[in-house]
PDB file of N, H, CA, C and O in Angstrom:
ATOM      1  N   UNK A   1     -35.696-192.702 -89.191  1.00  0.00           N
ATOM      2  CA  UNK A   1     -36.828-192.410 -90.339  1.00  0.00           C
ATOM      3  C   UNK A   1     -36.475-191.052 -90.812  1.00  0.00           C
ATOM      4  O   UNK A   1     -36.095-190.161 -90.052  1.00  0.00           O
ATOM      5  N   UNK A   2     -36.601-190.935 -91.988  1.00  0.00           N
ATOM      6  H   UNK A   2     -36.910-191.659 -92.605  1.00  0.00           H
ATOM      7  CA  UNK A   2     -36.415-189.641 -92.913  1.00  0.00           C
ATOM      8  C   UNK A   2     -37.665-189.257 -93.835  1.00  0.00           C
ATOM      9  O   UNK A   2     -38.473-190.103 -94.218  1.00  0.00           O
ATOM     10  N   UNK A   3     -37.732-188.113 -94.101  1.00  0.00           N
ATOM     11  H   UNK A   3     -37.075-187.426 -93.790  1.00  0.00           H
ATOM     12  CA  UNK A   3     -38.821-187.826 -95.002  1.00  0.00           C
ATOM     13  C   UNK A   3     -38.053-187.150 -96.213  1.00  0.00           C
ATOM     14  O   UNK A   3     -37.158-186.344 -95.961  1.00  0.00           O
ATOM     15  N   UNK A   4     -38.360-187.438 -97.422  1.00  0.00           N
ATOM     16  H   UNK A   4     -39.088-188.092 -97.627  1.00  0.00           H
ATOM     17  CA  UNK A   4     -37.696-186.885 -98.604  1.00  0.00           C
ATOM     18  C   UNK A   4     -38.857-186.442 -99.414  1.00  0.00           C
ATOM     19  O   UNK A   4     -39.870-187.108 -99.626  1.00  0.00           O
ATOM     20  N   UNK A   5     -38.595-185.219 -99.855  1.00  0.00           N
ATOM     21  H   UNK A   5     -37.771-184.678 -99.683  1.00  0.00           H
ATOM     22  CA  UNK A   5     -39.620-184.383-100.889  1.00  0.00           C
ATOM     23  C   UNK A   5     -38.812-184.361-102.099  1.00  0.00           C
ATOM     24  O   UNK A   5     -37.631-184.018-102.143  1.00  0.00           O
ATOM     25  N   UNK A   6     -39.581-184.780-103.153  1.00  0.00           N
ATOM     26  H   UNK A   6     -40.541-185.059-103.117  1.00  0.00           H
ATOM     27  CA  UNK A   6     -39.130-184.522-104.646  1.00  0.00           C
ATOM     28  C   UNK A   6     -39.589-183.111-105.057  1.00  0.00           C
ATOM     29  O   UNK A   6     -40.725-182.885-105.472  1.00  0.00           O
ATOM     30  N   UNK A   7     -38.754-182.296-104.931  1.00  0.00           N
ATOM     31  H   UNK A   7     -37.831-182.479-104.593  1.00  0.00           H
ATOM     32  CA  UNK A   7     -39.139-181.067-105.257  1.00  0.00           C
ATOM     33  C   UNK A   7     -39.485-180.656-106.769  1.00  0.00           C
ATOM     34  O   UNK A   7     -40.061-179.618-107.096  1.00  0.00           O
ATOM     35  N   UNK A   8     -39.047-181.616-107.589  1.00  0.00           N
ATOM     36  H   UNK A   8     -38.578-182.459-107.323  1.00  0.00           H
ATOM     37  CA  UNK A   8     -39.393-181.620-109.038  1.00  0.00           C
ATOM     38  C   UNK A   8     -41.004-182.036-109.132  1.00  0.00           C
ATOM     39  O   UNK A   8     -41.833-181.530-109.889  1.00  0.00           O
ATOM     40  N   UNK A   9     -41.179-182.883-108.352  1.00  0.00           N
ATOM     41  H   UNK A   9     -40.506-183.294-107.737  1.00  0.00           H
ATOM     42  CA  UNK A   9     -42.723-183.595-108.499  1.00  0.00           C
ATOM     43  C   UNK A   9     -43.646-182.628-107.768  1.00  0.00           C
ATOM     44  O   UNK A   9     -44.813-182.505-108.138  1.00  0.00           O
ATOM     45  N   UNK A  10     -43.159-181.941-106.748  1.00  0.00           N
ATOM     46  H   UNK A  10     -42.210-182.040-106.447  1.00  0.00           H
ATOM     47  CA  UNK A  10     -44.188-181.155-106.079  1.00  0.00           C
ATOM     48  C   UNK A  10     -44.622-180.063-106.885  1.00  0.00           C
ATOM     49  O   UNK A  10     -43.857-179.343-107.527  1.00  0.00           O
ATOM     50  N   UNK A  11     -46.107-179.927-106.835  1.00  0.00           N
ATOM     51  H   UNK A  11     -46.728-180.512-106.314  1.00  0.00           H
ATOM     52  CA  UNK A  11     -46.655-178.796-107.568  1.00  0.00           C
ATOM     53  C   UNK A  11     -47.306-177.737-106.667  1.00  0.00           C
ATOM     54  O   UNK A  11     -47.911-176.771-107.132  1.00  0.00           O
ATOM     55  N   UNK A  12     -47.139-177.987-105.240  1.00  0.00           N
ATOM     56  H   UNK A  12     -46.648-178.772-104.863  1.00  0.00           H
ATOM     57  CA  UNK A  12     -47.727-177.019-104.361  1.00  0.00           C
ATOM     58  C   UNK A  12     -49.227-177.210-104.077  1.00  0.00           C
ATOM     59  O   UNK A  12     -49.837-176.171-103.822  1.00  0.00           O
ATOM     60  N   UNK A  13     -49.870-178.267-104.076  1.00  0.00           N
ATOM     61  H   UNK A  13     -49.374-179.111-104.283  1.00  0.00           H
ATOM     62  CA  UNK A  13     -51.146-178.420-103.747  1.00  0.00           C
ATOM     63  C   UNK A  13     -51.368-178.081-102.191  1.00  0.00           C
ATOM     64  O   UNK A  13     -52.439-177.620-101.795  1.00  0.00           O
ATOM     65  N   UNK A  14     -50.383-178.315-101.416  1.00  0.00           N
ATOM     66  H   UNK A  14     -49.513-178.689-101.738  1.00  0.00           H
ATOM     67  CA  UNK A  14     -50.412-177.812 -99.889  1.00  0.00           C
ATOM     68  C   UNK A  14     -51.063-178.756 -99.072  1.00  0.00           C
ATOM     69  O   UNK A  14     -51.372-178.335 -97.957  1.00  0.00           O
ATOM     70  N   UNK A  15     -51.368-179.982 -99.349  1.00  0.00           N
ATOM     71  H   UNK A  15     -51.117-180.324-100.254  1.00  0.00           H
ATOM     72  CA  UNK A  15     -51.947-180.772 -98.565  1.00  0.00           C
ATOM     73  C   UNK A  15     -51.147-181.176 -97.323  1.00  0.00           C
ATOM     74  O   UNK A  15     -51.625-181.263 -96.191  1.00  0.00           O
ATOM     75  N   UNK A  16     -49.910-181.406 -97.654  1.00  0.00           N
ATOM     76  H   UNK A  16     -49.522-181.336 -98.573  1.00  0.00           H
ATOM     77  CA  UNK A  16     -48.905-181.784 -96.612  1.00  0.00           C
ATOM     78  C   UNK A  16     -48.799-180.790 -95.606  1.00  0.00           C
ATOM     79  O   UNK A  16     -48.755-181.200 -94.446  1.00  0.00           O
ATOM     80  N   UNK A  17     -48.744-179.486 -95.824  1.00  0.00           N
ATOM     81  H   UNK A  17     -48.780-179.154 -96.767  1.00  0.00           H
ATOM     82  CA  UNK A  17     -48.550-178.403 -94.756  1.00  0.00           C
ATOM     83  C   UNK A  17     -49.850-177.996 -94.248  1.00  0.00           C
ATOM     84  O   UNK A  17     -49.977-177.322 -93.227  1.00  0.00           O
ATOM     85  N   UNK A  18     -50.798-178.401 -94.953  1.00  0.00           N
ATOM     86  H   UNK A  18     -50.695-178.949 -95.783  1.00  0.00           H
ATOM     87  CA  UNK A  18     -52.246-178.172 -94.346  1.00  0.00           C
ATOM     88  C   UNK A  18     -52.676-179.272 -93.484  1.00  0.00           C
ATOM     89  O   UNK A  18     -53.427-179.028 -92.540  1.00  0.00           O
ATOM     90  N   UNK A  19     -52.243-180.545 -93.737  1.00  0.00           N
ATOM     91  H   UNK A  19     -51.633-180.743 -94.504  1.00  0.00           H
ATOM     92  CA  UNK A  19     -52.535-181.681 -92.845  1.00  0.00           C
ATOM     93  C   UNK A  19     -51.522-181.625 -91.548  1.00  0.00           C
ATOM     94  O   UNK A  19     -51.908-181.749 -90.386  1.00  0.00           O
ATOM     95  N   UNK A  20     -50.250-181.429 -91.925  1.00  0.00           N
ATOM     96  H   UNK A  20     -49.936-181.328 -92.869  1.00  0.00           H
ATOM     97  CA  UNK A  20     -49.265-181.721 -90.998  1.00  0.00           C
ATOM     98  C   UNK A  20     -48.220-180.477 -90.853  1.00  0.00           C
ATOM     99  O   UNK A  20     -47.042-180.522 -91.209  1.00  0.00           O
ATOM    100  N   UNK A  21     -48.916-179.294 -90.226  1.00  0.00           N
ATOM    101  H   UNK A  21     -49.873-179.258 -89.937  1.00  0.00           H
ATOM    102  CA  UNK A  21     -48.007-178.189 -90.169  1.00  0.00           C
ATOM    103  C   UNK A  21     -46.855-178.266 -89.127  1.00  0.00           C
ATOM    104  O   UNK A  21     -46.046-177.339 -89.111  1.00  0.00           O
ATOM    105  N   UNK A  22     -46.723-179.258 -88.293  1.00  0.00           N
ATOM    106  H   UNK A  22     -47.380-180.011 -88.306  1.00  0.00           H
ATOM    107  CA  UNK A  22     -45.533-179.576 -87.574  1.00  0.00           C
ATOM    108  C   UNK A  22     -44.446-179.884 -88.268  1.00  0.00           C
ATOM    109  O   UNK A  22     -43.317-179.543 -87.915  1.00  0.00           O
ATOM    110  N   UNK A  23     -44.741-180.647 -89.458  1.00  0.00           N
ATOM    111  H   UNK A  23     -45.658-180.923 -89.744  1.00  0.00           H
ATOM    112  CA  UNK A  23     -43.513-180.953 -90.206  1.00  0.00           C
ATOM    113  C   UNK A  23     -43.243-180.425 -91.437  1.00  0.00           C
ATOM    114  O   UNK A  23     -42.150-180.635 -91.965  1.00  0.00           O
ATOM    115  N   UNK A  24     -44.294-179.608 -92.094  1.00  0.00           N
ATOM    116  H   UNK A  24     -45.181-179.437 -91.666  1.00  0.00           H
ATOM    117  CA  UNK A  24     -44.217-179.180 -93.405  1.00  0.00           C
ATOM    118  C   UNK A  24     -44.674-177.749 -93.394  1.00  0.00           C
ATOM    119  O   UNK A  24     -45.562-177.391 -92.619  1.00  0.00           O
ATOM    120  N   UNK A  25     -44.066-176.880 -94.271  1.00  0.00           N
ATOM    121  H   UNK A  25     -43.345-177.171 -94.900  1.00  0.00           H
ATOM    122  CA  UNK A  25     -44.458-175.587 -94.527  1.00  0.00           C
ATOM    123  C   UNK A  25     -44.351-175.365 -95.992  1.00  0.00           C
ATOM    124  O   UNK A  25     -44.012-176.280 -96.742  1.00  0.00           O
ATOM    125  N   UNK A  26     -44.645-174.119 -96.436  1.00  0.00           N
ATOM    126  H   UNK A  26     -44.921-173.376 -95.826  1.00  0.00           H
ATOM    127  CA  UNK A  26     -44.562-173.741 -97.797  1.00  0.00           C
ATOM    128  C   UNK A  26     -43.547-172.703 -98.102  1.00  0.00           C
ATOM    129  O   UNK A  26     -43.323-171.769 -97.332  1.00  0.00           O
ATOM    130  N   UNK A  27     -42.875-172.889 -99.343  1.00  0.00           N
ATOM    131  H   UNK A  27     -43.057-173.648 -99.969  1.00  0.00           H
ATOM    132  CA  UNK A  27     -41.798-171.816 -99.741  1.00  0.00           C
ATOM    133  C   UNK A  27     -42.626-170.563-100.199  1.00  0.00           C
ATOM    134  O   UNK A  27     -43.795-170.462 -99.826  1.00  0.00           O
ATOM    135  N   UNK A  28     -42.090-169.667-100.946  1.00  0.00           N
ATOM    136  H   UNK A  28     -41.141-169.749-101.249  1.00  0.00           H
ATOM    137  CA  UNK A  28     -42.563-168.505-101.583  1.00  0.00           C
ATOM    138  C   UNK A  28     -43.493-168.850-102.659  1.00  0.00           C
ATOM    139  O   UNK A  28     -44.430-168.094-102.921  1.00  0.00           O
ATOM    140  N   UNK A  29     -43.298-169.949-103.305  1.00  0.00           N
ATOM    141  H   UNK A  29     -42.537-170.563-103.092  1.00  0.00           H
ATOM    142  CA  UNK A  29     -44.154-170.431-104.405  1.00  0.00           C
ATOM    143  C   UNK A  29     -45.139-171.415-104.142  1.00  0.00           C
ATOM    144  O   UNK A  29     -45.826-171.945-105.015  1.00  0.00           O
ATOM    145  N   UNK A  30     -45.208-171.686-102.747  1.00  0.00           N
ATOM    146  H   UNK A  30     -44.650-171.255-102.038  1.00  0.00           H
ATOM    147  CA  UNK A  30     -46.398-172.775-102.310  1.00  0.00           C
ATOM    148  C   UNK A  30     -45.858-174.211-102.401  1.00  0.00           C
ATOM    149  O   UNK A  30     -46.607-175.167-102.202  1.00  0.00           O
ATOM    150  N   UNK A  31     -44.712-174.346-102.666  1.00  0.00           N
ATOM    151  H   UNK A  31     -44.103-173.569-102.828  1.00  0.00           H
ATOM    152  CA  UNK A  31     -44.114-175.834-102.527  1.00  0.00           C
ATOM    153  C   UNK A  31     -43.726-176.138-101.262  1.00  0.00           C
ATOM    154  O   UNK A  31     -43.361-175.286-100.452  1.00  0.00           O
ATOM    155  N   UNK A  32     -43.793-177.522-101.007  1.00  0.00           N
ATOM    156  H   UNK A  32     -44.088-178.214-101.666  1.00  0.00           H
ATOM    157  CA  UNK A  32     -43.462-177.898 -99.617  1.00  0.00           C
ATOM    158  C   UNK A  32     -42.107-177.913 -99.261  1.00  0.00           C
ATOM    159  O   UNK A  32     -41.209-178.211-100.048  1.00  0.00           O
ATOM    160  N   UNK A  33     -41.918-177.546 -97.898  1.00  0.00           N
ATOM    161  H   UNK A  33     -42.648-177.304 -97.258  1.00  0.00           H
ATOM    162  CA  UNK A  33     -40.532-177.542 -97.232  1.00  0.00           C
ATOM    163  C   UNK A  33     -40.695-178.255 -96.120  1.00  0.00           C
ATOM    164  O   UNK A  33     -41.710-178.158 -95.431  1.00  0.00           O
ATOM    165  N   UNK A  34     -39.689-179.052 -95.840  1.00  0.00           N
ATOM    166  H   UNK A  34     -38.864-179.130 -96.400  1.00  0.00           H
ATOM    167  CA  UNK A  34     -39.622-179.920 -94.455  1.00  0.00           C
ATOM    168  C   UNK A  34     -39.132-179.084 -93.440  1.00  0.00           C
ATOM    169  O   UNK A  34     -38.083-178.471 -93.640  1.00  0.00           O
ATOM    170  N   UNK A  35     -39.763-178.966 -92.334  1.00  0.00           N
ATOM    171  H   UNK A  35     -40.615-179.464 -92.172  1.00  0.00           H
ATOM    172  CA  UNK A  35     -39.391-178.094 -91.191  1.00  0.00           C
ATOM    173  C   UNK A  35     -38.329-178.904 -90.227  1.00  0.00           C
ATOM    174  O   UNK A  35     -37.627-178.276 -89.435  1.00  0.00           O
ATOM    175  N   UNK A  36     -38.262-180.156 -90.327  1.00  0.00           N
ATOM    176  H   UNK A  36     -38.832-180.666 -90.971  1.00  0.00           H
ATOM    177  CA  UNK A  36     -37.310-180.969 -89.488  1.00  0.00           C
ATOM    178  C   UNK A  36     -36.254-181.499 -90.208  1.00  0.00           C
ATOM    179  O   UNK A  36     -36.389-182.180 -91.224  1.00  0.00           O
ATOM    180  N   UNK A  37     -35.037-181.146 -89.611  1.00  0.00           N
ATOM    181  H   UNK A  37     -34.928-180.593 -88.785  1.00  0.00           H
ATOM    182  CA  UNK A  37     -33.705-181.738 -90.269  1.00  0.00           C
ATOM    183  C   UNK A  37     -33.424-183.007 -89.582  1.00  0.00           C
ATOM    184  O   UNK A  37     -33.689-183.256 -88.406  1.00  0.00           O
ATOM    185  N   UNK A  38     -32.824-183.833 -90.489  1.00  0.00           N
ATOM    186  H   UNK A  38     -32.608-183.631 -91.445  1.00  0.00           H
ATOM    187  CA  UNK A  38     -32.350-185.129 -90.033  1.00  0.00           C
ATOM    188  C   UNK A  38     -33.367-186.162 -89.931  1.00  0.00           C
ATOM    189  O   UNK A  38     -34.372-186.206 -90.640  1.00  0.00           O
ATOM    190  N   UNK A  39     -33.023-187.097 -88.899  1.00  0.00           N
ATOM    191  H   UNK A  39     -32.206-187.061 -88.323  1.00  0.00           H
ATOM    192  CA  UNK A  39     -34.172-188.208 -88.765  1.00  0.00           C
ATOM    193  C   UNK A  39     -35.319-187.623 -87.876  1.00  0.00           C
ATOM    194  O   UNK A  39     -35.122-186.748 -87.032  1.00  0.00           O
ATOM    195  N   UNK A  40     -36.565-188.200 -88.147  1.00  0.00           N
ATOM    196  H   UNK A  40     -36.726-188.910 -88.833  1.00  0.00           H
ATOM    197  CA  UNK A  40     -37.671-187.842 -87.383  1.00  0.00           C
ATOM    198  C   UNK A  40     -37.819-188.647 -86.225  1.00  0.00           C
ATOM    199  O   UNK A  40     -37.347-189.782 -86.298  1.00  0.00           O
ATOM    200  N   UNK A  41     -38.430-188.267 -85.066  1.00  0.00           N
ATOM    201  H   UNK A  41     -38.813-187.346 -85.007  1.00  0.00           H
ATOM    202  CA  UNK A  41     -38.784-189.177 -83.920  1.00  0.00           C
ATOM    203  C   UNK A  41     -39.773-189.994 -84.243  1.00  0.00           C
ATOM    204  O   UNK A  41     -40.614-189.714 -85.097  1.00  0.00           O
ATOM    205  N   UNK A  42     -39.745-191.088 -83.571  1.00  0.00           N
ATOM    206  H   UNK A  42     -39.061-191.315 -82.877  1.00  0.00           H
ATOM    207  CA  UNK A  42     -40.828-192.122 -83.765  1.00  0.00           C
ATOM    208  C   UNK A  42     -42.313-191.545 -83.628  1.00  0.00           C
ATOM    209  O   UNK A  42     -43.298-191.947 -84.247  1.00  0.00           O
ATOM    210  N   UNK A  43     -42.267-190.592 -82.753  1.00  0.00           N
ATOM    211  H   UNK A  43     -41.467-190.265 -82.250  1.00  0.00           H
ATOM    212  CA  UNK A  43     -43.706-190.076 -82.595  1.00  0.00           C
ATOM    213  C   UNK A  43     -44.278-189.114 -83.728  1.00  0.00           C
ATOM    214  O   UNK A  43     -45.421-188.657 -83.731  1.00  0.00           O
ATOM    215  N   UNK A  44     -43.345-188.893 -84.644  1.00  0.00           N
ATOM    216  H   UNK A  44     -42.416-189.265 -84.642  1.00  0.00           H
ATOM    217  CA  UNK A  44     -43.741-188.197 -85.906  1.00  0.00           C
ATOM    218  C   UNK A  44     -43.977-189.044 -87.099  1.00  0.00           C
ATOM    219  O   UNK A  44     -44.223-188.537 -88.193  1.00  0.00           O
ATOM    220  N   UNK A  45     -43.896-190.506 -86.885  1.00  0.00           N
ATOM    221  H   UNK A  45     -43.696-190.918 -85.996  1.00  0.00           H
ATOM    222  CA  UNK A  45     -44.105-191.315 -87.962  1.00  0.00           C
ATOM    223  C   UNK A  45     -45.339-191.363 -88.702  1.00  0.00           C
ATOM    224  O   UNK A  45     -45.376-191.399 -89.932  1.00  0.00           O
ATOM    225  N   UNK A  46     -46.632-191.364 -87.739  1.00  0.00           N
ATOM    226  H   UNK A  46     -46.602-191.335 -86.740  1.00  0.00           H
ATOM    227  CA  UNK A  46     -47.700-191.197 -88.307  1.00  0.00           C
ATOM    228  C   UNK A  46     -48.155-189.961 -89.232  1.00  0.00           C
ATOM    229  O   UNK A  46     -48.843-190.083 -90.246  1.00  0.00           O
ATOM    230  N   UNK A  47     -47.639-188.707 -88.696  1.00  0.00           N
ATOM    231  H   UNK A  47     -47.081-188.608 -87.873  1.00  0.00           H
ATOM    232  CA  UNK A  47     -47.936-187.684 -89.275  1.00  0.00           C
ATOM    233  C   UNK A  47     -47.138-187.478 -90.582  1.00  0.00           C
ATOM    234  O   UNK A  47     -47.552-186.688 -91.430  1.00  0.00           O
ATOM    235  N   UNK A  48     -45.999-188.179 -90.753  1.00  0.00           N
ATOM    236  H   UNK A  48     -45.662-188.820 -90.064  1.00  0.00           H
ATOM    237  CA  UNK A  48     -45.328-188.121 -92.029  1.00  0.00           C
ATOM    238  C   UNK A  48     -46.003-189.028 -92.926  1.00  0.00           C
ATOM    239  O   UNK A  48     -46.168-188.633 -94.080  1.00  0.00           O
ATOM    240  N   UNK A  49     -46.443-190.227 -92.589  1.00  0.00           N
ATOM    241  H   UNK A  49     -46.309-190.549 -91.652  1.00  0.00           H
ATOM    242  CA  UNK A  49     -47.138-191.143 -93.387  1.00  0.00           C
ATOM    243  C   UNK A  49     -48.429-190.527 -93.898  1.00  0.00           C
ATOM    244  O   UNK A  49     -48.836-190.791 -95.029  1.00  0.00           O
ATOM    245  N   UNK A  50     -49.096-189.685 -93.051  1.00  0.00           N
ATOM    246  H   UNK A  50     -48.765-189.471 -92.132  1.00  0.00           H
ATOM    247  CA  UNK A  50     -50.288-188.973 -93.439  1.00  0.00           C
ATOM    248  C   UNK A  50     -50.085-188.163 -94.716  1.00  0.00           C
ATOM    249  O   UNK A  50     -50.726-188.267 -95.761  1.00  0.00           O
ATOM    250  N   UNK A  51     -49.049-187.315 -94.434  1.00  0.00           N
ATOM    251  H   UNK A  51     -48.528-187.231 -93.585  1.00  0.00           H
ATOM    252  CA  UNK A  51     -48.593-186.354 -95.512  1.00  0.00           C
ATOM    253  C   UNK A  51     -48.275-187.027 -96.849  1.00  0.00           C
ATOM    254  O   UNK A  51     -48.694-186.562 -97.909  1.00  0.00           O
ATOM    255  N   UNK A  52     -47.560-188.083 -96.781  1.00  0.00           N
ATOM    256  H   UNK A  52     -47.220-188.461 -95.920  1.00  0.00           H
ATOM    257  CA  UNK A  52     -47.045-188.961 -97.835  1.00  0.00           C
ATOM    258  C   UNK A  52     -48.279-189.567 -98.493  1.00  0.00           C
ATOM    259  O   UNK A  52     -48.285-189.629 -99.723  1.00  0.00           O
ATOM    260  N   UNK A  53     -49.313-190.016 -97.811  1.00  0.00           N
ATOM    261  H   UNK A  53     -49.308-189.965 -96.813  1.00  0.00           H
ATOM    262  CA  UNK A  53     -50.396-190.693 -98.287  1.00  0.00           C
ATOM    263  C   UNK A  53     -51.359-189.752 -99.067  1.00  0.00           C
ATOM    264  O   UNK A  53     -52.038-190.141-100.018  1.00  0.00           O
ATOM    265  N   UNK A  54     -51.360-188.397 -98.555  1.00  0.00           N
ATOM    266  H   UNK A  54     -50.808-188.081 -97.783  1.00  0.00           H
ATOM    267  CA  UNK A  54     -52.321-187.369 -99.219  1.00  0.00           C
ATOM    268  C   UNK A  54     -51.694-186.481-100.316  1.00  0.00           C
ATOM    269  O   UNK A  54     -52.306-185.558-100.853  1.00  0.00           O
ATOM    270  N   UNK A  55     -50.387-186.844-100.615  1.00  0.00           N
ATOM    271  H   UNK A  55     -49.890-187.594-100.179  1.00  0.00           H
ATOM    272  CA  UNK A  55     -49.737-186.013-101.793  1.00  0.00           C
ATOM    273  C   UNK A  55     -50.224-186.482-103.023  1.00  0.00           C
ATOM    274  O   UNK A  55     -50.063-187.666-103.321  1.00  0.00           O
ATOM    275  N   UNK A  56     -50.802-185.696-103.778  1.00  0.00           N
ATOM    276  H   UNK A  56     -50.932-184.735-103.536  1.00  0.00           H
ATOM    277  CA  UNK A  56     -51.475-186.160-105.033  1.00  0.00           C
ATOM    278  C   UNK A  56     -50.407-186.663-106.144  1.00  0.00           C
ATOM    279  O   UNK A  56     -50.671-187.540-106.967  1.00  0.00           O
ATOM    280  N   UNK A  57     -49.074-185.939-106.049  1.00  0.00           N
ATOM    281  H   UNK A  57     -48.860-185.227-105.380  1.00  0.00           H
ATOM    282  CA  UNK A  57     -47.903-186.057-106.792  1.00  0.00           C
ATOM    283  C   UNK A  57     -47.076-187.262-106.340  1.00  0.00           C
ATOM    284  O   UNK A  57     -46.220-187.689-107.115  1.00  0.00           O
ATOM    285  N   UNK A  58     -47.259-187.841-105.161  1.00  0.00           N
ATOM    286  H   UNK A  58     -47.954-187.493-104.532  1.00  0.00           H
ATOM    287  CA  UNK A  58     -46.545-188.812-104.440  1.00  0.00           C
ATOM    288  C   UNK A  58     -45.028-188.228-104.388  1.00  0.00           C
ATOM    289  O   UNK A  58     -44.020-188.889-104.637  1.00  0.00           O
ATOM    290  N   UNK A  59     -45.062-186.963-104.043  1.00  0.00           N
ATOM    291  H   UNK A  59     -45.881-186.425-103.841  1.00  0.00           H
ATOM    292  CA  UNK A  59     -43.674-186.215-104.069  1.00  0.00           C
ATOM    293  C   UNK A  59     -43.014-186.348-102.547  1.00  0.00           C
ATOM    294  O   UNK A  59     -41.938-185.815-102.277  1.00  0.00           O
ATOM    295  N   UNK A  60     -43.784-187.122-101.581  1.00  0.00           N
ATOM    296  H   UNK A  60     -44.658-187.555-101.800  1.00  0.00           H
ATOM    297  CA  UNK A  60     -43.130-187.363-100.180  1.00  0.00           C
ATOM    298  C   UNK A  60     -42.896-188.700-100.017  1.00  0.00           C
ATOM    299  O   UNK A  60     -43.807-189.504-100.216  1.00  0.00           O
ATOM    300  N   UNK A  61     -41.699-189.087 -99.652  1.00  0.00           N
ATOM    301  H   UNK A  61     -40.959-188.435 -99.490  1.00  0.00           H
ATOM    302  CA  UNK A  61     -41.337-190.477 -99.229  1.00  0.00           C
ATOM    303  C   UNK A  61     -40.944-190.605 -97.983  1.00  0.00           C
ATOM    304  O   UNK A  61     -40.178-189.739 -97.560  1.00  0.00           O
ATOM    305  N   UNK A  62     -41.362-191.714 -97.072  1.00  0.00           N
ATOM    306  H   UNK A  62     -41.984-192.418 -97.416  1.00  0.00           H
ATOM    307  CA  UNK A  62     -40.968-191.744 -95.814  1.00  0.00           C
ATOM    308  C   UNK A  62     -40.004-193.130 -95.699  1.00  0.00           C
ATOM    309  O   UNK A  62     -40.470-194.236 -95.973  1.00  0.00           O
ATOM    310  N   UNK A  63     -38.681-192.950 -95.284  1.00  0.00           N
ATOM    311  H   UNK A  63     -38.302-192.051 -95.061  1.00  0.00           H
ATOM    312  CA  UNK A  63     -37.907-194.013 -95.358  1.00  0.00           C
ATOM    313  C   UNK A  63     -37.481-194.435 -93.757  1.00  0.00           C
ATOM    314  O   UNK A  63     -37.546-193.590 -92.864  1.00  0.00           O
ATOM    315  N   UNK A  64     -37.087-195.678 -93.524  1.00  0.00           N
ATOM    316  H   UNK A  64     -37.034-196.364 -94.249  1.00  0.00           H
ATOM    317  CA  UNK A  64     -36.748-196.003 -92.288  1.00  0.00           C
ATOM    318  C   UNK A  64     -35.179-195.915 -92.147  1.00  0.00           C
ATOM    319  O   UNK A  64     -34.639-196.178 -91.072  1.00  0.00           O
TER     320      UNK A  64
END
């Protein structure tokens, strides 16, 4: 499972890194940065889905 952030769509609301700080952080401009490289562990699935569901721009995609 992978998480993809559309950096063009992300406007920096910060919901992902506020709700799921284990997977997301912000860059210097407040835009989302993924903290995990490569595939996520199955145990991180729900957190990734929570971040994606709460992104107002739908800039986060979770793929299997």
